[in-house]
C-alpha positions in Angstrom: -16.2 -2.6 -7.5 -13.0 -1.0 -8.1 -9.7 -2.7 -8.6 -6.7 -1.8 -6.3 -3.8 -0.1 -8.5 -0.3 -2.1 -8.5 0.9 0.5 -6.1 -2.1 -0.7 -3.7 -0.9 -4.3 -4.1 2.5 -4.3 -3.6 2.2 -2.0 -0.2 -0.7 -5.0 0.7 2.4 -7.7 0.0 5.2 -5.5 1.6 2.8 -5.3 4.6 2.2 -8.9 4.8 5.6 -9.8 4.1 6.6 -7.6 7.2 3.8 -9.0 9.2 2.5 -5.2 10.0 -1.4 -5.2 9.7 -3.0 -2.4 8.0 -4.3 -0.9 11.3 -0.6 -0.9 12.8 1.3 0.7 9.8 -1.4 3.4 9.7 -0.9 3.7 13.3 2.9 4.2 13.3 2.7 6.4 10.9 0.1 9.0 11.6 -3.0 8.1 9.2 -6.4 7.5 9.1 -6.7 3.4 9.1 -9.6 3.9 7.0 -8.3 6.2 4.5 -5.2 3.9 3.6 -7.7 0.8 3.6 -9.6 2.7 1.0 -6.6 3.4 -1.1 -5.5 -0.1 -0.6 -8.6 -1.4 -1.3 -9.3 0.8 -4.8 -12.0 2.9 -3.1 -9.4 5.6 -3.6 -7.1 7.0 -6.0 -3.5 6.3 -5.0 -1.8 10.1 -6.0 2.1 10.6 -6.4 2.3 11.7 -3.0 0.6 9.1 -1.6 3.3 6.6 -3.5 6.0 8.8 -1.5 4.6 8.4 1.3 4.8 4.6 1.1 8.0 4.2 0.1 9.2 6.3 2.8 7.0 4.7 5.9 7.9 1.2 4.2 12.1 2.3 3.3 11.8 0.6 0.2 13.1 1.4 -3.0 10.4 3.0 -5.1 10.6 0.5 -7.8 9.2 -2.1 -5.1 6.1 -0.6 -5.2 5.5 -1.2 -9.4 6.8 -4.8 -9.0 4.1 -6.7 -11.6 1.2 -8.6 -9.7 2.0 -12.6 -9.5 -1.2 -13.8 -10.3 -2.1 -17.5 -8.9 -3.8 -20.0 -11.2 
């Protein structure tokens, strides 16, 4: 099993915090839900252009996408 990148982890976190589903986010931004889901779950690579897309679409500082993962015990 592939492990999602820190960027994917943070995109999912931001979507949860904003109460936006992945499906809704994909539809609003004109991308395939399957493609988004694959990137956020580690089945496809996240490329630099994806990072630009995510921070522009989420209207956040790029540093938000690289925050360290907080593991729960």
